[in-house]
N, C-alpha and C positions, 0 to 999 in steps of 0.2 A: 503494500499500502506505498503511494506517496505521502508526503507530508507538506503541507504549504504554510507556512506564517505569515499571519495579515500582522502589520506593524499598525498599530492604535497611539494615537495623540491627543489630548484634550483639540477639540477643534475637529477633528477627520471628518470628512463628510458622510453622513451615515449610510445614504443609500449605494454608495461605492465602496463600500464596506460591503454591507449585509448580503448582496447583491453576489460577488463572489463568493462569498462565505455560504451561502447556501447551495449554490447553484454546485459549489466546487464539493459540498458535501454528499450531496447527491449524487454526484460521479466516484464516491468510495476515495474521496479524497482526505486525508486527517488535514484539517486546519485549525491550525492553533491560532487564539487570537493574543496578540503578545503585547502588552500595553508598555508606555515608556516610562511613565511615572509610579501608578497606581491601578491595581487590581482594575476599580471604575474609574472608567474612563466617557467623558461629556463629549456627544457629537457638536459639530458645528448648530443644531436646530435641538439642542439640548435635550436630544434622548441620550440616556444610560444605558451602556453597555457594560457587562464585567466579564473581563478577560479571564483567561485560562489559566493566562503566568504574566512574570513581568519580564523586560526584553532581556533585562541582564542576568535572570535565571536560565535562558534558554540555552540547554548543554546539547540535544538531541539532533543528531544528522535531519537536516531537511532537506527538500527538493526545490523550495522556491520561496523568495522572498513577495511579498506584494503591499503594496503602498496605498492606500489610496488617495484621495484630494482632498480638501475642505483648506482653503488657505491659511488659516490660524494651526492647524492639524500639521499640515507640512512644514510648516515654518518649526514648530515643534522639532518634530523630528529631524531636520536639516542641522538644527543646533546640538544636537546632540553627537559626542563624538563614537559615541556605541552605537549609533545605527550607522555611522559612516564608514566604520570599523566592518562591521558586519556585510554592510553593500559590498564596499570593494573586495572583501574576503571571499563574498559568496560566487559573486561575481565571476572573480579570476580562478575559482573551483568549477564554472560551470553552470549553475545552480541559475534556474530560471527568475529573472529579476521582471517583475510586474509591479507598472506604475501608471495611476489614471488621474487626469484633471491637472492640478498643479505640479503631483509629484515630480513628474520628470523634469520639469523647468526648475523648479525648485529644490530638488533634493539630488535627484543624479546629476542634472548639470552640471552644478560648483564640484561632484566629488568628478568630473573628466571622465565620469560611466558612457559618456552618450557620444565621446569626441570619435568624430568618423562615421556617427550610425546614424539612420535614420530612423525617426522618433514622430509621434504625435504628443498634442498638449492641450489643457486647455486655450483657444482663439485668445492669440494677441501676447501671451506667456514664452512664447518660441524664441523670443529677441535675448531672452536668459542664458540661452544656450548656445553657448559658442563652440564653436565647429561640426557642429551636428547640422546631420540635412532634417530639417521639419516637411513632414508630407501632410497636408490635409486630409486626410482619411478616420475613419472612426477609431481603428487597431491599426497598428505597426507592429511587424514584430522583425528583429531581424538579428542574430544570432541566440540568444538567451535571453534577450531581452523584448519587454511586450507591453507597450504604450499604448493611451489609451485616451479622447477628449474631456470626457465628464460624464455627471448623473446622465443625460441619456443616452452616453455609451456601455454603461455598466454591464448590459447580457451580453454585446457584443465582446466587450473586453473581459467575461467568464468565459465564452464560448472558447475565447482564442487561449485563452488557460488552460484550459480542459483541452482540448488538443493538443498542446506543447505537452500535458502533464500525463494523458492517457492516451485518450485516439481522438481522432475528427468522429467516428462512430459512437464513440460514448456520447460525445456530445451533442450530437445529434441525437441519440435515445432521448437523453434526460431531458433537451428543450421540446423535443416532442411530445413526453411526457407531461412538460409543465404547460405546454400550450403556448410555447414561447419560442415566433419566428426563430430560423437559425440561420444567421449570415453566411453569406459565401466566404468561404476561406480562402486568403492570397498564395 
């Protein structure tokens, strides 16, 4: 069974977290909700989540790190040296890195992780990523990075994550059962 870690910090965009959490779990992926500072995390719209563990206590191997958007949430993640270390180390080992909305521009870009790579993010934030190649698409995958634009693309983002972690057949099966039209994978 694959394991995906969703990094949560106060101010995260709730839908960009819960849609991937739900659809990945339906795909038999073990999803760990890891909080930056406290087990109880408050989203951008004041919805409270209870994480499984603190990010500092993450010790088991995992296959993917996923960052929801929400400007305050990604700013909080970007300030954390632990988050930066985990992302750089995981990327170098080939783990899947998923980021949606502001996360590609505010977290991955400054770490240099999108240098020379195609990516997408919330419209207007692409200028924050130096030396990356912005694509005006809902979801972009290059190598072990999957990026997406925002709340309205959360299901497309989850679909691509499932394809990368399990298979396109599994993604189609889960989306069919959930009555969600699935996107075409490029």
